[in-house]
C-alpha positions as CSV (number, residue, x, y, z in Angstrom):
1,X,0.3,-0.2,-0.1
2,X,1.4,3.6,-0.9
3,X,2.0,5.7,2.0
4,X,-0.1,9.1,2.4
5,X,2.6,11.3,3.6
6,X,4.8,12.5,0.8
7,X,8.8,13.0,1.5
8,X,9.6,16.2,-0.6
9,X,13.2,17.0,1.3
10,X,15.9,15.4,3.3
11,X,14.9,16.5,6.6
12,X,11.4,15.0,6.0
13,X,13.2,11.7,5.4
14,X,15.5,11.8,8.2
15,X,12.4,12.6,10.6
16,X,10.4,9.5,9.1
17,X,13.3,7.1,9.7
18,X,13.7,8.3,13.1
19,X,10.5,7.6,13.8
20,X,10.9,4.3,12.5
21,X,14.0,3.6,14.5
22,X,16.2,3.4,11.3
23,X,18.2,6.1,12.0
24,X,21.2,6.2,14.2
25,X,22.7,9.4,15.9
26,X,26.5,9.5,16.3
27,X,27.0,12.3,18.8
28,X,30.8,11.8,19.4
29,X,33.3,14.2,17.5
30,X,34.1,12.6,14.3
31,X,36.8,12.6,11.5
32,X,35.6,13.5,7.9
33,X,38.6,11.9,7.0
34,X,38.3,8.1,6.8
35,X,36.3,8.0,10.2
36,X,33.1,8.9,9.1
37,X,33.5,6.2,6.0
38,X,35.1,3.3,8.1
39,X,31.9,3.7,10.4
40,X,29.6,3.6,7.5
41,X,31.3,0.5,6.1
42,X,31.5,-1.6,8.9
43,X,27.4,-0.6,9.7
44,X,26.9,-1.8,6.0
45,X,28.9,-4.8,6.3
46,X,27.7,-6.1,9.7
47,X,24.2,-5.2,9.9
48,X,21.0,-7.3,8.9
49,X,19.4,-4.1,7.6
50,X,22.2,-1.4,8.6
51,X,20.4,2.0,9.6
52,X,21.1,5.1,8.5
53,X,23.7,7.8,10.5
54,X,23.8,11.1,11.2
55,X,26.8,12.3,12.3
56,X,26.2,15.2,14.6
57,X,29.7,16.4,15.4
58,X,32.2,16.8,12.5
59,X,36.1,17.8,13.8
60,X,36.6,21.1,12.3
61,X,33.1,21.8,10.6
62,X,29.7,23.0,11.9
63,X,27.7,20.9,9.3
64,X,26.4,17.2,9.9
65,X,26.8,14.6,7.8
66,X,24.2,11.8,6.8
67,X,25.3,8.7,5.1
68,X,23.6,5.0,4.3
69,X,20.2,7.0,4.0
70,X,19.1,4.7,1.3
71,X,20.5,1.7,2.7
72,X,17.8,-0.8,2.1
73,X,15.3,-1.2,-0.6
74,X,12.6,-0.6,2.2
75,X,14.1,2.6,3.1
76,X,14.1,3.5,-0.6
77,X,10.5,3.4,-0.9
78,X,10.2,5.4,2.2
79,X,12.1,8.1,0.3
80,X,9.4,7.6,-2.4
81,X,6.5,7.9,0.3
82,X,5.6,4.2,-0.7
83,X,6.1,0.8,1.6
84,X,7.3,-1.3,-1.4
85,X,9.7,-0.3,-4.6
86,X,7.6,-2.5,-6.5
87,X,4.9,0.4,-6.1
88,X,7.0,2.8,-7.7
89,X,7.4,0.0,-10.4
90,X,4.1,-0.5,-11.1
91,X,3.3,3.5,-11.6
92,X,6.1,3.3,-14.2
93,X,4.6,0.1,-15.9
94,X,1.0,1.8,-16.2
95,X,2.3,5.2,-17.5
96,X,4.3,3.2,-20.2
97,X,1.3,1.1,-21.3
98,X,-0.7,3.8,-21.6
99,X,2.2,6.2,-23.8
100,X,2.8,6.0,-27.4
101,X,6.5,5.2,-29.1
102,X,7.9,2.3,-30.9
103,X,10.1,1.3,-28.2
104,X,9.9,1.6,-24.1
105,X,12.7,4.1,-24.7
106,X,10.1,6.2,-26.9
107,X,7.3,5.5,-24.7
108,X,8.8,6.7,-22.0
109,X,10.0,10.1,-23.5
110,X,6.6,10.8,-24.3
111,X,4.6,9.7,-20.8
112,X,7.6,12.1,-18.9
113,X,6.3,15.1,-21.3
114,X,2.6,14.5,-19.9
115,X,1.9,18.2,-18.1
116,X,1.0,16.0,-14.9
117,X,4.7,15.1,-14.5
118,X,6.2,18.5,-15.3
119,X,8.3,20.1,-12.6
120,X,6.8,23.0,-10.5
121,X,8.9,26.0,-10.8
122,X,8.9,28.7,-7.9
123,X,11.2,31.6,-7.2
124,X,11.8,31.1,-3.7
125,X,13.9,28.2,-2.5
126,X,15.0,26.9,0.9
127,X,18.8,27.1,-0.1
128,X,18.4,30.5,-0.6
129,X,18.3,31.0,3.2
130,X,21.7,31.8,3.4
131,X,24.7,32.7,0.5
132,X,28.2,31.4,1.8
133,X,30.9,34.5,1.9
134,X,33.8,33.6,-0.1
135,X,32.2,31.2,-1.4
136,X,34.2,28.5,0.7
137,X,33.9,24.5,-0.3
138,X,36.3,24.0,2.4
139,X,33.5,24.9,4.7
140,X,31.8,21.5,3.5
141,X,32.7,18.4,5.6
142,X,33.0,16.2,2.4
143,X,34.5,12.8,2.8
144,X,38.0,11.0,2.0
145,X,36.4,7.4,2.1
146,X,39.4,5.4,1.4
147,X,43.4,6.0,2.4
148,X,44.2,6.1,-1.3
149,X,41.9,8.8,-2.3
150,X,43.3,11.7,-4.1
151,X,41.3,14.1,-1.9
152,X,37.5,14.8,-0.3
153,X,34.5,14.1,-2.2
154,X,31.0,14.9,-2.8
155,X,29.8,11.6,-3.3
156,X,25.7,12.1,-3.8
157,X,25.7,15.1,-5.7
158,X,23.0,16.1,-7.9
159,X,25.0,18.0,-11.2
160,X,22.6,19.9,-13.2
161,X,24.0,21.1,-16.8
162,X,22.1,22.3,-20.0
163,X,23.1,22.7,-23.5
164,X,24.0,25.9,-25.0
165,X,21.2,25.7,-27.4
166,X,18.7,25.4,-24.5
167,X,16.4,22.7,-23.9
168,X,15.7,19.8,-20.9
169,X,18.5,20.2,-18.1
170,X,20.5,17.3,-17.1
171,X,20.5,15.9,-13.7
172,X,23.0,13.4,-13.1
173,X,25.0,11.8,-10.3
174,X,28.6,12.4,-10.9
175,X,31.4,12.7,-8.2
176,X,32.8,15.8,-7.5
177,X,36.4,16.4,-5.8
178,X,37.0,19.2,-3.8
179,X,40.2,20.9,-4.8
180,X,40.4,23.9,-2.6
181,X,38.1,26.7,-2.0
182,X,36.9,27.6,-5.4
183,X,37.9,24.6,-7.5
184,X,36.6,21.2,-8.3
185,X,37.2,18.3,-10.4
186,X,33.8,17.0,-12.4
187,X,34.3,13.4,-13.4
188,X,31.7,11.9,-15.8
189,X,31.8,9.5,-18.6
190,X,32.3,10.7,-21.9
191,X,29.2,9.4,-22.9
192,X,27.0,11.1,-20.5
193,X,24.6,14.2,-21.1
194,X,26.8,16.3,-19.3
195,X,29.8,15.6,-21.2
196,X,28.2,16.2,-24.4
197,X,26.4,19.3,-22.7
198,X,30.1,20.5,-21.8
199,X,31.6,20.0,-25.5
200,X,29.1,21.9,-27.0
201,X,29.5,24.4,-24.7
202,X,33.9,24.6,-25.2
203,X,33.3,24.2,-29.0
204,X,31.6,27.7,-28.9
205,X,34.5,29.0,-26.9
206,X,32.0,29.3,-24.0
207,X,32.2,28.3,-20.1
208,X,29.8,26.1,-19.1
209,X,27.6,27.1,-16.1
210,X,27.1,24.2,-13.9
211,X,24.8,23.9,-10.6
212,X,25.7,21.0,-7.9
213,X,22.6,20.5,-5.4
214,X,23.0,18.7,-2.5
215,X,20.2,17.2,-0.6
216,X,16.6,18.1,-1.6
217,X,13.6,15.7,-2.5
218,X,15.3,12.2,-2.6
219,X,12.9,11.4,-5.9
220,X,15.2,13.5,-8.0
221,X,18.2,11.6,-6.6
222,X,16.6,8.3,-8.2
223,X,15.8,9.9,-11.4
224,X,19.5,11.2,-11.8
225,X,20.6,7.7,-11.1
226,X,18.1,6.5,-13.5
227,X,19.0,5.5,-17.3
228,X,17.2,8.2,-19.1
229,X,17.1,8.4,-23.2
230,X,18.8,11.7,-23.5
231,X,17.4,15.3,-23.6
232,X,14.4,13.3,-21.2
233,X,13.9,15.1,-17.9
234,X,15.0,13.6,-14.8
235,X,12.7,16.1,-12.7
236,X,9.6,14.8,-14.6
237,X,10.6,11.0,-13.8
238,X,11.2,12.0,-9.7
239,X,7.5,13.5,-10.1
240,X,6.3,10.4,-11.7
241,X,8.2,8.1,-9.2
242,X,7.0,10.5,-6.3
243,X,3.3,10.8,-7.1
244,X,3.6,14.3,-7.4
245,X,5.5,17.2,-9.2
246,X,8.9,18.2,-8.2
247,X,9.6,21.3,-6.9
248,X,12.3,23.0,-8.7
249,X,13.6,26.9,-8.5
250,X,16.3,28.6,-10.8
251,X,19.7,28.7,-9.5
252,X,21.2,32.3,-8.3
253,X,23.6,32.6,-11.5
254,X,22.2,30.9,-14.2
255,X,18.6,29.6,-15.4
256,X,19.4,25.7,-14.2
257,X,16.6,24.6,-12.0
258,X,17.7,23.1,-8.9
259,X,15.2,21.4,-6.1
260,X,14.1,24.1,-4.1
261,X,14.2,21.5,-0.6
262,X,17.9,21.4,-1.3
263,X,20.6,21.8,1.3
264,X,23.0,23.5,-0.5
265,X,23.4,24.8,-4.1
266,X,26.7,25.2,-5.5
267,X,27.2,27.1,-8.8
268,X,30.3,27.1,-11.3
269,X,31.4,27.5,-14.6
270,X,33.7,25.2,-16.6
271,X,36.1,26.8,-19.1
272,X,37.3,25.7,-22.1
273,X,40.6,23.8,-21.9
274,X,40.6,23.8,-18.1
275,X,41.3,20.4,-16.6
276,X,42.2,19.3,-13.3
277,X,43.7,16.1,-12.4
278,X,41.0,13.9,-10.3
279,X,41.6,10.6,-8.3
280,X,42.8,8.0,-7.3
281,X,39.3,7.2,-6.2
282,X,38.5,3.7,-4.1
283,X,35.8,2.7,-6.5
284,X,33.1,-0.1,-6.1
285,X,35.0,-2.6,-7.8
286,X,37.4,-2.8,-5.1
287,X,40.5,-1.4,-6.9
288,X,41.2,2.4,-6.9
289,X,40.2,3.8,-10.2
290,X,43.2,5.7,-11.7
291,X,44.0,9.8,-11.5
292,X,42.5,11.5,-14.7
293,X,42.5,14.6,-16.1
294,X,38.7,15.8,-15.9
295,X,37.1,19.2,-16.6
296,X,37.6,21.9,-14.0
297,X,34.9,23.8,-12.1
298,X,35.2,27.6,-10.9
299,X,33.1,28.2,-7.9
300,X,31.2,31.4,-8.4
301,X,28.8,30.7,-5.6
302,X,27.5,28.5,-2.4
303,X,24.0,29.0,-1.0
304,X,22.6,27.0,1.5
305,X,19.7,26.1,4.1
306,X,19.9,27.2,7.9
307,X,21.5,25.1,9.6
308,X,21.9,22.6,6.8
309,X,23.3,18.9,6.6
310,X,25.4,17.2,4.4
311,X,24.4,14.0,2.4
312,X,26.8,11.1,1.5
313,X,27.6,8.1,0.5
314,X,30.4,5.4,0.6
315,X,31.3,3.9,-2.8
316,X,33.5,1.0,-2.3
317,X,33.2,-3.4,-2.1
318,X,29.8,-3.9,-2.0
319,X,27.6,-4.2,0.3
320,X,27.2,-0.8,0.5
321,X,24.5,2.1,-0.1
322,X,25.5,2.8,-3.6
323,X,24.3,-0.9,-4.3
324,X,21.1,-0.7,-2.6
325,X,20.8,2.4,-5.2
326,X,21.6,0.5,-8.3
327,X,19.5,-2.4,-7.2
328,X,16.1,0.1,-7.2
329,X,17.1,1.5,-10.2
330,X,17.0,-2.0,-11.4
331,X,13.7,-3.0,-10.0
332,X,12.6,0.3,-12.1
333,X,14.0,-0.9,-15.0
334,X,11.8,-4.1,-15.2
335,X,8.8,-2.4,-16.7
336,X,10.9,-1.1,-19.5
337,X,12.7,-4.1,-20.1
338,X,9.5,-6.1,-20.2
339,X,7.4,-3.3,-22.7
340,X,10.5,-4.1,-25.2
341,X,10.6,-8.0,-24.3
342,X,7.3,-9.2,-23.2
343,X,8.8,-12.5,-22.7
344,X,10.9,-11.6,-19.8
345,X,9.2,-12.3,-16.4
346,X,11.4,-10.9,-13.5
347,X,15.0,-9.8,-13.6
348,X,17.5,-10.0,-10.7
349,X,20.8,-7.8,-10.5
350,X,22.9,-9.1,-7.8
351,X,24.7,-6.3,-6.0
352,X,28.2,-8.0,-6.8
353,X,27.5,-7.0,-10.5
354,X,25.2,-4.2,-10.3
355,X,27.2,-1.5,-12.0
356,X,28.2,-3.9,-14.7
357,X,24.9,-4.7,-15.4
358,X,25.1,-8.4,-14.8
359,X,21.3,-9.9,-14.6
360,X,19.6,-13.1,-13.7
361,X,16.6,-13.1,-16.3
362,X,13.7,-15.1,-15.7
363,X,11.5,-15.6,-19.2
364,X,8.5,-17.8,-20.3
365,X,8.3,-21.3,-21.2
366,X,9.3,-21.4,-24.8
367,X,11.1,-18.2,-25.3
368,X,14.3,-18.0,-27.5
369,X,17.1,-17.6,-25.0
370,X,19.4,-16.8,-27.8
371,X,17.5,-14.5,-29.7
372,X,16.7,-12.3,-26.2
373,X,20.1,-12.0,-25.3
374,X,21.3,-10.7,-28.7
375,X,18.1,-8.2,-28.5
376,X,19.0,-6.9,-25.3
377,X,23.0,-6.5,-26.3
378,X,21.5,-4.6,-29.1
379,X,19.7,-1.6,-27.4
380,X,18.0,-0.7,-24.4
381,X,19.6,-0.5,-20.9
382,X,21.6,-3.8,-20.6
383,X,23.2,-3.3,-24.0
384,X,26.6,-3.1,-22.3
385,X,25.7,-5.7,-19.3
386,X,29.2,-7.7,-18.7
387,X,27.3,-11.0,-18.0
388,X,23.5,-11.7,-19.1
389,X,21.7,-15.5,-17.7
390,X,18.4,-16.6,-19.3
391,X,16.1,-19.1,-17.8
392,X,12.8,-20.4,-17.5
393,X,11.4,-19.3,-14.4
394,X,8.1,-17.7,-12.6
395,X,10.4,-15.4,-11.0
396,X,14.0,-15.2,-9.2
397,X,13.1,-15.1,-5.9
398,X,16.5,-16.8,-4.6
399,X,19.4,-16.2,-7.1
400,X,21.2,-19.1,-5.5
401,X,18.7,-21.5,-6.8
402,X,18.5,-20.3,-10.1
403,X,22.7,-20.4,-10.4
404,X,22.0,-24.0,-9.5
405,X,19.4,-24.7,-11.8
406,X,21.6,-22.8,-14.9
407,X,24.7,-24.5,-14.2
408,X,23.2,-28.0,-13.9
409,X,21.6,-27.8,-17.4
410,X,24.6,-25.7,-18.9
411,X,26.2,-26.9,-22.0
412,X,29.2,-24.3,-22.6
413,X,29.7,-25.4,-26.3
414,X,26.0,-24.7,-27.0
415,X,25.0,-22.1,-24.5
416,X,27.5,-19.6,-24.3
417,X,27.8,-16.6,-26.0
418,X,30.1,-13.7,-26.6
419,X,29.4,-10.4,-27.6
420,X,31.9,-7.3,-27.6
421,X,33.3,-8.8,-24.4
422,X,30.1,-9.5,-22.5
423,X,29.2,-12.8,-21.7
424,X,25.4,-14.5,-21.9
425,X,24.3,-17.8,-20.8
426,X,21.4,-19.2,-22.5
427,X,20.0,-21.7,-20.3
428,X,16.2,-22.0,-22.3
429,X,17.5,-24.9,-24.2
430,X,15.2,-28.1,-23.5
431,X,16.9,-31.1,-21.5
432,X,16.4,-34.7,-22.7
433,X,13.7,-35.8,-21.0
434,X,15.0,-37.6,-17.5
435,X,13.2,-38.0,-14.2
436,X,13.7,-35.1,-11.6
437,X,14.2,-35.7,-7.9
438,X,11.3,-34.5,-6.2
439,X,9.9,-35.7,-2.6
440,X,7.8,-38.5,-2.0
441,X,4.1,-36.9,-1.5
442,X,3.2,-39.6,1.1
443,X,6.2,-38.9,3.2
444,X,5.6,-35.2,2.8
445,X,2.4,-35.8,4.3
446,X,3.4,-38.1,7.1
447,X,6.4,-35.3,8.1
448,X,3.8,-32.8,8.2
449,X,1.7,-34.5,10.6
450,X,4.5,-35.5,12.9
451,X,6.7,-32.8,12.9
452,X,6.1,-31.9,16.3
453,X,7.0,-35.3,17.3
454,X,10.2,-35.3,15.9
455,X,10.8,-32.0,18.6
456,X,10.7,-29.4,16.1
457,X,8.8,-26.4,16.3
């Protein structure tokens, strides 16, 4: 059942977590250099459902830090005002089913252009409470998470850019390394919308305006992590997922829209030809991503709410919060994949391979697994997936059982496919008739009757 009370900013979300005993406050003084990350990582790896953490006193700073906010699928649903993330997936499925288009990407783009999902723009914003003198990035308690990291990072930034010709703004989660009071390094993939926008500005010899929002409505964070088609509005997707329009406001020094309830808004310019060395960065692979040259952002303003807090996540070997964010996005991808490939029944993406698109795919009986694998690699969100496993099943409730069934019917010379360095396993090929191992029904009934006699309860 969907929740009646929406969550429209970080503070309301924290209050909800605390009311449900899902927030742990740490009142003693801690260090943003390694210590907060080490505490967060241990909690994530040694708790059944690790709580969100609020570090109230960060050494050398006046700003609290919140981590592991979305560290379980249940909390991810709460962030959208729901009890179950499948309710958000159903919203998406229902919307796509009624939209026009030749494929899921076109239908999603058409759906998100409908007026009811358009963000609501307002001039007044919470982050306008105070303009930081300076401005000075050194006042933010950004984390250094691993001993080999090249510096302090903003790890949950919502980075907003737009093409110089105008059009829809892009909101993406790209890591930001702080290099001093007024300089930051922006790391994004060459294929991202932000990189495409940056190249367009620089070809014209112009600096690109960039706004970075920290905090705000959690729904926009999930939308920013979603692999939307180019020039599709993340704020509209957030409105669909959250069941209400996103409230956005123009930045102080550009027309870039940012969430009105953001804790901080950092604005800057990325000039043509200006780069900075970013990294190394401890990544989800368990290795450090080497240092490289990336666009330099020159900061022109930092605005903030009264008594702000800084959200952060710790990226590293799973299980970690960012893996849960990835799994949440994966569940939201299922309606798109099923729209293009109706034979798909269910998909599970294990945390160990979530950022490589590794997926276990349950399909209907009679599905041509080889053809499905080739279609998934041709286009769509799994086109670069390193490992796809397809088998006939009703769903994927237990990945271990799914793998067991696949491996026991696998014939490598027939069932393995390799495409551009990616591996597919087609376990849909029928096996020769052979008796299956099943419990004796009469004995099962006897055990049911006598179970307590055996001393079990």
